[in-house]
N, C-alpha and C positions, 0 to 999 in steps of 0.2 A: 217422405223427404222433409227435412227441416228447411223451412223457407224464411223464418224470421228468428233472429237471436239478438241478445244483448251481450256485448263483450266490452269490458272496461268502460261501462257507462255509455257506450255508443250503440245505436240501433243499426242493425245490419240486415240485409236481405240476400238471398241466393236463388239463382234460377236452376241450379243443378245440385245443391247440397254441399258443394265443395268450394267454389269461388264465392267470396263474400264481398259486398259493396255497401257503402254507407247509404242509409235510407234517403238522404237528401238528393241522391242521384237517381232514384227510382222513377221510371216512366210508366205511362199507361200500358205500353206494350209489355213491360216487365211484369206488371200486375196481372195482365191477361195470361202471360206464360205461367206464372206461379199458380193462378187459379186453375188453369187447364191441367197442369201437372198434378196439383194437389187434390183435385176432385177425383182423380183416378187412384192416387196412392195415399191420400190422407194428408192433413195439415199437421206439421210439428212446429211449435213455436215456443219460445221462452215466454213465460207469463210476466207481463210488465208490472204486475202488482207484487211480484216477489223480488224483482231486481230493478233498481232504478236506472233510468236513462238520464244522463246529465245534460246532454244537449237538448234544449227546449224544442227545437224544430224536429229532431229525431223522436222525441217523446210524443209529440202530437201525431206525427205520421205513424209511429209504431202503434200507439193506442188505437187509432182509427183502423188501421189494417188488422190488428189483432181482433178487434171487435167484429169487423165485417167477415174476416176469414173464419172465426169461431162460429158465427151465425150461419154462414154458408155451409160449413162442415156439418153442423147439426141438422140442416135442412136437406142435405145431400140425399138421404134415403127418401125423403118426401118427394123431391123432384124426380127421382128414379121411379117411384111408385106411380106418380101422376103420369109420367110419360108412358110407362107400360100400360096403364089403364086407358090412356088416350088411344093407343093403337091396338089394344086387346080385341075390341069389337071388330076392327078391320081385319086383323090377322085371322080371327075365327071365321069370318065371312069368306075370305079368300082361300083358306085351308080346306073348305068343304068341297 
């Protein structure tokens, strides 16, 4: 799902990939919803270094979210491996 995009120099976010809102309206609940959805389906975002954001507030928010979401997406498999490893021993014990 595409969660962040730059359109006509404005930073926009979406909770469902269809309805878009300006970044200055984003809430912590919106961010949590995006993270939850994108951890399952993957993050899609416009690169802010390829297209400029004209509104300074949108630029700051977009760059910070882009950086954090990119980092989270890269570490997604690490988190999955760690959680599976954490319970692997217990699962083996109780499956016997």
